[in-house]
Rosetta silent file (secondary structure, phi, psi, omega in degrees, C-alpha in Angstrom):
SEQUENCE: MFYISEITTSEPQEYKNLLQKETYNALAQLKIPFERVDTDEAVTMNDCVLIDQKLNMKMVKTLFLCNRKKTILWMQRWDNNSTYSCI
SCORE:     score description
SCORE:     0.000 S_00000001
   1 L     0.000  134.628 -178.680   -0.013    0.013    0.002 S_00000001
   2 L   -73.932  121.524 -179.184    1.308    3.441   -0.985 S_00000001
   3 L   -79.983  128.843  170.747    2.103    5.594    2.101 S_00000001
   4 E  -134.862  125.212 -178.914    0.861    9.180    2.293 S_00000001
   5 L   -75.952  178.546  170.390    1.113   11.150    5.542 S_00000001
   6 L   -72.158  156.521 -178.589   -1.340   13.696    6.810 S_00000001
   7 L   -71.345  139.316  179.231   -1.092   17.169    5.283 S_00000001
   8 E  -135.553  158.275  177.231    1.294   19.492    7.117 S_00000001
   9 L  -117.514   17.307 -179.647    2.373   23.128    6.620 S_00000001
  10 L  -109.925  160.818  174.825    5.731   22.723    8.353 S_00000001
  11 L   -66.036  153.756  174.753    9.206   21.906    7.041 S_00000001
  12 L   -67.372  153.553  179.503   10.428   18.363    7.294 S_00000001
  13 L   -69.585  -32.443  178.175   12.543   17.537   10.329 S_00000001
  14 L  -127.184  139.176  178.301   15.252   16.161    8.092 S_00000001
  15 L   -97.456  143.986  179.806   16.051   17.314    4.522 S_00000001
  16 L   -74.641  -29.132 -178.267   16.836   14.746    1.791 S_00000001
  17 L  -162.196  172.744 -176.466   19.312   17.047    0.050 S_00000001
  18 H   -64.064  -39.895 -179.951   20.600   20.657   -0.052 S_00000001
  19 H   -60.613  -40.856  178.876   18.146   21.714   -2.721 S_00000001
  20 H   -62.691  -42.000  178.584   15.182   20.681   -0.580 S_00000001
  21 H   -63.281  -47.061 -179.491   16.635   22.692    2.372 S_00000001
  22 H   -62.859  -34.051  178.783   17.173   25.737    0.182 S_00000001
  23 H   -65.660  -48.279 -178.610   13.642   25.496   -1.209 S_00000001
  24 H   -67.947  -34.653  174.550   12.076   25.494    2.231 S_00000001
  25 H   -63.525  -39.832  177.771   14.352   28.356    3.362 S_00000001
  26 H   -65.618  -39.545  179.051   13.263   30.387    0.275 S_00000001
  27 H   -61.977  -45.631  179.524    9.573   29.694    1.062 S_00000001
  28 H   -60.629  -49.879 -174.910   10.132   30.829    4.645 S_00000001
  29 H   -63.429  -37.790  179.092   12.042   33.917    3.671 S_00000001
  30 L   -88.096    2.973  179.425    9.393   34.965    1.073 S_00000001
  31 L    53.385   45.189  176.763    6.586   34.060    3.498 S_00000001
  32 L   -95.748  117.756 -179.025    4.984   31.723    0.950 S_00000001
  33 L   -70.970  152.601  177.341    2.541   29.314    2.578 S_00000001
  34 L  -150.402  161.045  170.453    2.609   25.632    1.479 S_00000001
  35 L  -124.118  146.459  178.748    1.069   22.253    2.199 S_00000001
  36 E  -148.085  161.523  173.494    3.020   19.024    1.906 S_00000001
  37 L  -134.915  151.110  171.258    2.785   15.373    2.554 S_00000001
  38 L   -91.879  138.886 -176.994    5.415   12.734    3.118 S_00000001
  39 E  -141.403  167.493  165.073    5.066    9.749    0.752 S_00000001
  40 L   -66.463  168.205  176.445    6.701    6.617   -0.532 S_00000001
  41 L   -61.331  122.884  179.504    8.597    7.255   -3.713 S_00000001
  42 L   -87.576   97.759 -176.729    6.000    8.148   -6.396 S_00000001
  43 L   -87.224  -43.604 -176.872    7.263    6.196   -9.442 S_00000001
  44 L  -107.015  163.291  176.579    4.120    5.997  -11.511 S_00000001
  45 H   -68.009  -23.783  174.047    1.350    8.432  -12.344 S_00000001
  46 H   -64.601  -34.371  174.761   -0.994    5.988  -10.457 S_00000001
  47 H   -63.632  -42.048 -175.295    1.039    6.830   -7.330 S_00000001
  48 H   -65.814  -29.687  179.120    0.612   10.505   -8.123 S_00000001
  49 H   -60.448  -41.946 -178.457   -3.201   10.146   -8.327 S_00000001
  50 H   -64.931  -38.929  173.935   -3.302    9.242   -4.667 S_00000001
  51 H   -65.593  -41.453  176.970   -1.222   12.304   -3.771 S_00000001
  52 H   -57.632  -45.380 -177.232   -3.433   14.480   -5.971 S_00000001
  53 H   -63.911  -39.997 -177.198   -6.517   13.290   -4.060 S_00000001
  54 H   -68.184  -40.543 -179.961   -4.930   13.941   -0.657 S_00000001
  55 H   -95.504    2.278 -179.649   -3.755   17.521   -1.573 S_00000001
  56 L    52.009   56.700 -179.744   -6.728   18.300   -3.905 S_00000001
  57 L  -147.661  178.322  174.856   -4.445   19.137   -6.755 S_00000001
  58 L  -122.191  115.685  179.820   -3.186   17.882  -10.144 S_00000001
  59 L   -91.925  151.966  172.094    0.383   16.696  -10.245 S_00000001
  60 E  -128.186  156.290  172.059    2.461   16.288  -13.395 S_00000001
  61 E  -108.568  134.561 -174.363    5.660   14.408  -14.076 S_00000001
  62 E  -123.275  135.927 -179.492    8.257   16.197  -16.097 S_00000001
  63 E  -131.480  126.291  177.653   11.209   14.751  -17.938 S_00000001
  64 E   -97.627  128.491 -178.478   13.985   16.843  -19.608 S_00000001
  65 E  -125.572  158.192  173.951   15.707   15.196  -22.598 S_00000001
  66 E  -149.575  158.210  173.790   18.471   16.203  -24.958 S_00000001
  67 L   -69.934  174.550 -179.220   20.258   14.846  -28.031 S_00000001
  68 L   -62.000  -33.883  179.685   23.747   13.367  -27.752 S_00000001
  69 L   -83.790   -0.857 -179.067   25.426   16.638  -28.683 S_00000001
  70 L    55.165   41.417  177.068   23.313   18.447  -26.051 S_00000001
  71 L  -108.926  -18.524  179.121   22.239   20.999  -28.631 S_00000001
  72 L  -126.357  130.664 -177.655   18.556   20.304  -28.653 S_00000001
  73 E  -117.959  146.460  174.047   16.414   20.082  -25.505 S_00000001
  74 E  -129.208  145.334  168.435   12.912   18.713  -24.965 S_00000001
  75 E  -117.640  124.612  176.096   10.583   18.820  -22.013 S_00000001
  76 E  -109.426  145.240 -178.055    7.982   16.085  -21.752 S_00000001
  77 E  -137.498  135.353  175.523    5.095   16.292  -19.317 S_00000001
  78 E  -121.573  140.218  172.960    2.517   13.692  -18.210 S_00000001
  79 E  -109.527 -176.132 -174.157   -0.501   14.287  -16.040 S_00000001
  80 L   -76.024   -4.202  174.581   -2.522   11.690  -14.123 S_00000001
  81 L   -92.831    9.374 -178.267   -4.809   11.088  -17.113 S_00000001
  82 L    61.500   26.521  173.695   -1.679    9.784  -18.909 S_00000001
  83 L   -85.387  147.684 -170.087   -1.861   12.573  -21.455 S_00000001
  84 E  -121.324  136.768  171.838    1.452   13.475  -22.923 S_00000001
  85 E  -136.100  144.240  179.964    2.682   16.839  -24.190 S_00000001
  86 E  -116.305  127.243 -176.450    6.038   17.716  -25.624 S_00000001
  87 L  -114.569    0.000    0.000    7.249   21.334  -25.194 S_00000001
């Protein structure tokens, strides 16, 4: 069963990485309110649907791709309806 915590508006007690810590510091500094949940790793869009329902939102998964020469970039996005768009 996929784990989703109760909704909280506080920072996590432990940060998973420096970027996460800096993000929460920026939110605090700019006084931007947020809601979050702790979850198991959301690998599939089906996992994301459960998080969507808990937070009453629509999540997307984004993937950045490039060619071998790194001269062309693509951004692909999927939502919980498995719709795909390429930007």
